[in-house]
C-alpha positions, 0 to 999 in steps of 0.5 A: 451609474452615478457616484451616489448610487455606487456609494449606496451599493458599496455600503450595502455590500459591506453590511452584508459581508459584516453580517456574514462574518458575525453569523459565522462566528456565532455559529462556530461558537454554538457548535463548540470547539472543533472535534479532533480526528480520532487517533486509532492505536493498538491497545495490547502489544506483545513483542518477543524474539521468535524461538521456533526458527523452523522457517515458517512465518506469518504477517497480516492485518486481522479483523482485531489487529495485526499479527507477525510471527517469525519475521525480521524488522524489515518485513514489519517496516515494509508492511507499515509503510507499504514499501515492499521493494528492497531497493526502496528501503535502506538504512536498517541495522544488520539485526533488522534484517536477520533477527526474527520477531513475533508480534501480536497487536490487538484492539481493545476487545470492547471496541473491535466493532469500531475498527472494522471499517479501518482502511489499510492506510489507517492500519498502517498508520497504527503499525507505524506508531507501534514501531516508533514506540516499541522499536524506536524506528525513525525514518525519512523519505528520499526520491531516488532513480531506480531501475524498474519495469513499467507495465504498459498496454501492448501494441494490439491493446489489452486482452483482459476482462473487467470484473463485474462490480458484484463479483469484486471480492470483499475483504475483512480488511478494507482496501485489499486489492485482488483475490488470488484464487490460484498461485503456483510456479508458472500459474496465477489467477486473480479476481478483482485486481487493479492494474496497480495490484497486478503490477505489485504481484508481477514484482516476483516473477519479473525480478524487479519493481513493476510500476503500473503505467497502463492508465486502466481504471477498474478491477480485472480478472487475470489468468496467466501461465508462463514458464518460470526462469531466472530473469535479468534486465538483459534476459527477457525471453524464455529458453525453449522449455515449451512455454512463454516467458513472463514477458511474452505471456503478458503480451500474448495472454493479457495484451500488456507489456513490461518496459525497462526504464529508470524511474524516480521513486519515493524511498524510505531511509531508516535513521534509527531502530532499537531492539524492543524491551521485553513485555 
């Protein structure tokens, strides 16, 4: 190619680029200013000290908002940030652990239908905004090394049954994971849970944080039976009580295994919190 032809092609390419830029500018002007993402907020918030002191409590996202009864600030923060492990939440004032609160947060009744498809994460963002406004909660994140169990696939492979797509439970609150159909000491049955969801559930019987390291996608039906006991990092087998420990049951019944280790985890530090003013 001679220099004259190269110059012609270069001039043509520049004209095309200029035209594209002008078209984009005109199109953007015609569309008007960018629309900001909608900020969802609770319209009605009632917060008061819990007066019953009968030991009963409730905490859940509902179709039309959020309800908590007889819970400390710690539990509300745990729900707002999806951080349910005591080791990963520090800095609360003493009253944030001991004083109990009743909270009713509702969407505007006229707009409930607009909120029905909100995910768990979107609802948690709304709850964080409530905590910042009413309890003046301020936080920051840190990465800390924490002792935990890794849920992994055992030597002989998994023995779990994948839930058919049509059998995966549907929840009123989007993003919920797994339907517990039976739960008592030493017995649990869950339909349509992810491995992350199973790991979260195992935190109770295993006695410490459990992280999903199986690499298994999808949802599964879980049926597990074991002999409950007090667990520690060094006591990983059940006494002779007629049934397996949670550790043995996982391997024998599900083909999964818990391995103890130290893992870097995102941790939440509460920098400030105040008791809310009365409504």
